[in-house]
C-alpha positions, 0 to 999 in steps of 0.5 A: 293554477294562476294565469298572469297577463302583463301590460303597460310596456311601450316605447319611452324616452330616457328619463321617463316613467312607465307603470307595468301591471300584471293581472292574475286570475284565481281567488288565491292571489293574496297568498302568492309571492309576486315578482318581476323579471326582465330579459334584454336582447341576447341576455338571460332573464334577470330578477328585478323585484319581488313582494310578499303576499302582505306587501310587508317585504320587498326586494330589488335588484341593485340596478333598479333600487331607488328608481323602481317600485313594486306594489300589489293590490290584492283586491284587484289581483294585480301587481305593479311595477312603477319605473322612474328615471328609465335608462336605455339599459332598462330596455327588455321584455318584462315578465311577472311571476308568481309562487306560493313560496317566498323567494323560491328558486324558480317561480311556478307561474309566468306571464307572457311578457311586455316589451319596454323600450327606452330610447336615448 
């Protein structure tokens, strides 16, 4: 069982930066693939980025490539999402997710989400 708690969401102006954190419980964090998703108002939950357990592979949605960076610190049981050059369309609730499998169809564990609002 893994519990995930996101933090770092807030209101920021367009062009600004934020770093989201997701703290995981448990002693096996380093064996989980981690991902970030987001859900805008009235929209479906969309994939943002993912990173493998050893931080050697990562993928991004086209909409965030070059602006967002996913990273993890296995010693701190934490995954991060550095978001730069934020746009109003990045406004969403951001969720982190975990799974023992790489690129699963659905992730087994989810956090409660953190709100990011980008003002124009």
